[in-house]
C-alpha positions in Angstrom: 56.2 -114.9 -6.6 56.0 -113.1 -3.3 58.7 -110.4 -3.0 59.7 -108.7 0.2 59.4 -105.0 0.1 63.0 -104.5 1.2 64.1 -106.4 -1.9 62.1 -104.4 -4.4 64.9 -102.0 -5.5 67.4 -104.8 -5.9 64.8 -106.7 -8.0 64.1 -103.7 -10.2 67.8 -102.8 -10.7 69.2 -106.3 -11.2 66.4 -108.2 -12.8 64.4 -105.5 -14.5 60.6 -105.2 -14.7 58.3 -108.2 -14.6 55.3 -108.1 -16.9 52.9 -108.3 -13.9 52.9 -106.8 -10.4 50.3 -107.4 -7.7 50.5 -104.9 -4.9 48.3 -104.8 -1.9 48.6 -103.7 1.7 47.6 -101.4 4.6 50.7 -99.2 5.1 50.1 -96.1 2.9 53.5 -94.6 2.7 55.4 -97.7 1.8 52.6 -98.7 -0.6 53.0 -95.3 -2.3 56.8 -95.6 -2.5 56.7 -99.1 -3.8 54.3 -98.1 -6.6 56.4 -95.0 -7.4 59.5 -97.2 -7.7 57.8 -99.5 -10.2 56.4 -96.6 -12.2 59.7 -94.9 -12.2 61.5 -98.0 -13.6 58.7 -98.3 -16.2 59.3 -94.7 -17.3 63.0 -95.4 -17.6 62.3 -98.4 -19.8 60.0 -96.5 -22.2 56.5 -97.3 -21.0 55.1 -94.0 -22.2 51.4 -94.9 -22.4 49.5 -95.4 -19.2 45.9 -96.4 -18.7 44.1 -96.7 -15.3 41.0 -98.8 -14.6 39.0 -98.7 -11.4 37.7 -102.3 -10.7 34.5 -103.1 -8.9 31.7 -105.6 -9.1 30.1 -103.8 -12.1 33.3 -103.3 -14.1 33.0 -104.1 -17.9 35.8 -106.7 -18.3 35.0 -107.1 -22.1 36.1 -103.5 -22.6 39.5 -104.1 -21.0 40.0 -107.4 -23.0 39.1 -105.7 -26.2 41.4 -102.8 -25.4 44.3 -105.2 -25.0 43.4 -107.0 -28.3 43.2 -103.8 -30.3 46.7 -102.7 -29.5 48.5 -101.6 -32.6 51.5 -103.4 -34.0 53.8 -100.3 -33.6 52.2 -98.9 -30.4 54.4 -97.7 -27.6 55.1 -99.8 -24.5 52.0 -99.6 -22.4 51.3 -99.7 -18.7 47.9 -100.7 -17.4 47.0 -100.1 -13.8 44.0 -101.9 -12.4 42.9 -100.5 -9.1 40.7 -102.8 -7.0 38.1 -100.9 -5.1 37.0 -103.6 -2.7 39.0 -105.3 0.1 36.8 -108.4 -0.2 37.3 -109.5 -3.8 34.7 -111.9 -5.2 35.4 -114.9 -7.3 34.2 -113.3 -10.5 36.7 -110.4 -10.1 39.5 -112.8 -9.2 38.9 -115.0 -12.2 38.6 -112.0 -14.5 42.0 -110.8 -13.3 43.6 -114.2 -14.0 42.2 -114.1 -17.5 43.5 -110.6 -18.2 46.9 -111.5 -16.7 47.2 -114.5 -19.0 46.3 -112.5 -22.1 48.8 -109.7 -21.8 50.4 -108.8 -25.2 54.1 -108.1 -25.5 55.4 -104.7 -24.3 52.6 -104.4 -21.8 53.1 -104.0 -18.0 50.1 -104.7 -15.8 49.9 -103.4 -12.2 47.1 -104.8 -10.0 46.7 -102.6 -6.9 44.6 -102.9 -3.9 44.5 -101.8 -0.3 43.7 -104.3 2.4 42.6 -107.7 1.1 40.8 -109.8 3.7 42.3 -113.1 4.8 39.5 -115.2 3.3 40.3 -113.8 -0.2 43.9 -114.6 0.3 43.1 -118.3 0.6 41.2 -118.5 -2.6 42.3 -120.3 -5.8 42.3 -117.1 -7.8 44.6 -115.3 -5.3 47.1 -118.2 -5.3 47.0 -118.3 -9.1 47.6 -114.5 -9.3 50.6 -114.8 -7.0 52.1 -117.5 -9.2 51.7 -115.3 -12.3 52.9 -112.0 -10.8 55.5 -110.5 -8.6 53.5 -109.9 -5.4 54.2 -107.3 -2.8 52.3 -107.3 0.5 52.8 -103.9 2.2 52.0 -105.0 5.8 51.8 -102.7 8.8 55.1 -102.6 10.7 55.6 -103.8 14.2 57.1 -101.3 16.7 60.6 -102.8 16.3 60.3 -102.6 12.5 59.1 -99.0 12.7 62.0 -98.0 15.0 64.4 -99.6 12.4 62.6 -97.7 9.6 62.9 -94.4 11.6 66.6 -95.0 12.2 67.3 -95.6 8.5 65.2 -92.6 7.5 66.9 -90.3 9.9 70.4 -91.4 8.9 69.5 -90.9 5.2 68.3 -87.4 6.1 71.7 -86.7 7.7 71.1 -87.2 11.4 72.8 -89.3 14.0 70.4 -91.3 16.1 70.0 -92.9 19.5 67.4 -95.2 21.1 66.0 -92.2 23.0 65.5 -90.1 19.8 63.9 -93.0 18.0 61.5 -93.7 20.9 60.5 -90.0 21.2 59.9 -89.7 17.4 57.9 -93.0 17.5 55.8 -91.7 20.4 55.1 -88.3 18.7 54.1 -89.9 15.4 52.3 -93.0 16.8 54.1 -95.3 14.4 52.4 -93.5 11.5 55.1 -93.5 8.7 53.4 -90.7 6.7 53.6 -88.5 9.8 57.1 -89.6 10.6 58.4 -88.9 7.1 56.8 -85.4 7.2 58.4 -84.8 10.7 61.8 -85.9 9.5 61.6 -83.5 6.5 60.7 -80.7 9.0 63.6 -81.6 11.2 65.9 -81.6 8.1 64.8 -78.1 7.2 65.2 -76.8 10.8 68.6 -78.3 11.6 70.5 -79.3 8.4 72.1 -77.3 5.6 73.2 -78.9 2.4 76.8 -78.8 3.5 76.4 -79.8 7.2 77.8 -83.0 8.7 75.4 -85.5 10.4 73.6 -83.7 13.3 72.8 -85.3 16.6 69.3 -84.4 17.8 68.2 -84.6 21.4 64.8 -85.9 22.6 64.0 -82.4 23.8 64.6 -81.0 20.3 62.2 -83.7 18.9 59.6 -82.6 21.4 60.0 -79.0 20.5 59.9 -79.5 16.7 57.5 -82.4 16.2 53.9 -81.8 17.1 51.8 -84.5 18.8 49.5 -84.6 15.8 48.6 -88.3 15.7 44.9 -88.8 15.1 43.0 -91.6 16.9 39.7 -93.4 16.3 37.3 -95.1 18.6 38.7 -98.4 17.4 42.2 -97.3 18.5 40.8 -96.6 22.0 39.1 -100.0 22.2 42.1 -102.0 21.0 44.5 -100.1 23.3 42.2 -100.7 26.3 42.2 -104.4 25.5 46.0 -104.3 25.3 46.1 -102.8 28.8 48.2 -99.7 28.0 47.1 -97.2 30.6 49.2 -94.3 29.3 48.2 -94.7 25.7 44.5 -95.2 26.6 44.5 -91.8 28.5 46.3 -90.2 25.7 43.8 -91.4 23.1 40.9 -90.2 25.4 42.4 -86.7 25.6 43.0 -86.7 21.9 39.4 -87.7 21.2 38.2 -85.0 23.6 40.3 -82.3 22.0 39.0 -83.3 18.5 35.4 -82.7 19.6 34.3 -86.4 19.6 31.0 -86.7 21.5 31.5 -88.6 24.8 28.3 -90.6 24.1 30.0 -92.1 21.0 33.0 -93.1 23.1 30.8 -94.7 25.7 28.9 -96.6 22.9 32.2 -98.0 21.5 33.4 -99.2 24.9 30.1 -100.8 25.9 29.6 -102.4 22.5 33.0 -104.1 22.8 32.4 -105.3 26.3 29.0 -106.8 25.2 30.7 -108.7 22.4 33.4 -110.0 24.8 30.6 -111.1 27.2 28.9 -113.0 24.4 32.2 -114.8 23.7 32.7 -115.5 27.4 29.2 -116.9 27.8 29.6 -119.1 24.7 32.8 -120.6 26.0 31.2 -121.0 29.4 28.4 -123.0 27.7 30.9 -125.4 26.1 31.8 -123.8 22.8 35.4 -123.6 21.6 36.9 -120.1 21.7 37.6 -120.3 17.9 33.9 -121.3 17.3 32.8 -118.3 19.4 35.0 -116.0 17.4 33.5 -117.3 14.1 30.0 -117.1 15.4 30.3 -113.4 16.4 32.4 -112.5 13.3 35.5 -111.5 15.2 38.5 -111.2 12.9 41.9 -112.7 13.8 43.8 -109.7 15.1 40.9 -108.6 17.3 40.4 -112.2 18.4 44.0 -112.3 19.6 43.4 -109.2 21.8 40.1 -110.6 23.2 41.8 -113.9 23.9 44.5 -112.2 25.9 42.0 -110.0 27.7 39.8 -112.9 28.7 42.8 -114.6 30.4 42.8 -111.8 32.9 39.2 -110.6 33.1 36.2 -112.3 34.7 32.6 -112.1 33.6 31.7 -110.4 36.8 34.1 -107.6 36.0 32.6 -107.1 32.6 29.1 -107.0 34.1 30.3 -104.4 36.7 31.7 -102.3 33.8 28.2 -102.2 32.1 26.6 -101.2 35.4 29.1 -98.4 35.8 28.6 -97.4 32.2 24.9 -96.7 32.9 25.9 -94.1 35.5 28.4 -92.5 33.0 25.5 -92.4 30.5 23.4 -90.5 33.1 26.3 -88.0 33.5 26.6 -87.5 29.8 22.8 -86.8 29.5 22.9 -84.4 32.4 20.9 -86.4 34.8 23.8 -86.8 37.2 26.4 -84.3 38.1 30.0 -84.9 36.9 32.5 -84.5 34.1 31.7 -86.9 31.3 35.3 -87.3 30.1 36.6 -87.8 33.6 34.0 -90.4 34.2 34.8 -92.3 31.0 38.5 -92.2 31.9 37.8 -93.7 35.3 35.6 -96.3 33.6 38.5 -97.4 31.4 41.0 -97.4 34.3 38.7 -99.5 36.4 38.3 -102.1 33.6 42.0 -102.3 33.1 42.5 -102.6 36.9 39.8 -105.3 37.1 41.5 -107.1 34.3 44.8 -107.0 36.2 46.7 -105.2 33.5 49.8 -103.3 34.5 
């Protein structure tokens, strides 16, 4: 049974613990809090014995099966946590999990935990069988609207009044990272609230003064943002990468690599392939495929070729063969591509 995260506390308080929970997802704070809620309820209900197993392709399943069979008649309630170490779970692991789930003795709670599980694994027979046997929680990344709603709820619970401007400023300064946002709200609470104070209204200026711009970006963030066409965020990520000491040659490599992949897709389509076929051929996953599809609606092959020509000159600047500032040149390269692709 698939359970929405927002319904977890109601489920635990009104229906009690299920014998099996399957938790996976990509949002670390909500993942952690969901796991803590289940473990907290288990502790309340007397599950005093806990064992953890890290599952990988070489795991000894016989040892876990034997462990379950050897449980004493008068043993305490026991919680078993199986932590999957791979996002792409093979058939053998999936079928072994089903077998373990079907052999659970009484007074045993099984938690199967994973981070991201790839879409191919989610379409397998073992995954569907595990969903039927368990209460399944998918902790998915939040959209911007969902993140703003989460921020509002968290601020109100902390004792603050909110406004759209405050939420936007906090979102900007934490980049939608819930771990960073939760930490920032705790800092704001310590700075502005006493235990007896009434709800306090913050201004965007106070958010700016008390919440550091401490979001960390990767080269993948830069590439995705450039494809989305957000000029402001692209420049911000470039400045962040520069300040963190990332080598400009690595930034240029990431950009040119992405453009070459997009060119391969564009040439394949030009030669008569379906876009979906091209995405499969070049192993482009669904979310990136959506970005590339949107980008190709606005960008011509000639523009991509011009980008690679300009990138060679930027490479010469980085290597000191031409005069110029490498980071400024990369920034202009990104802006030119977004201009050529007609993004606002």
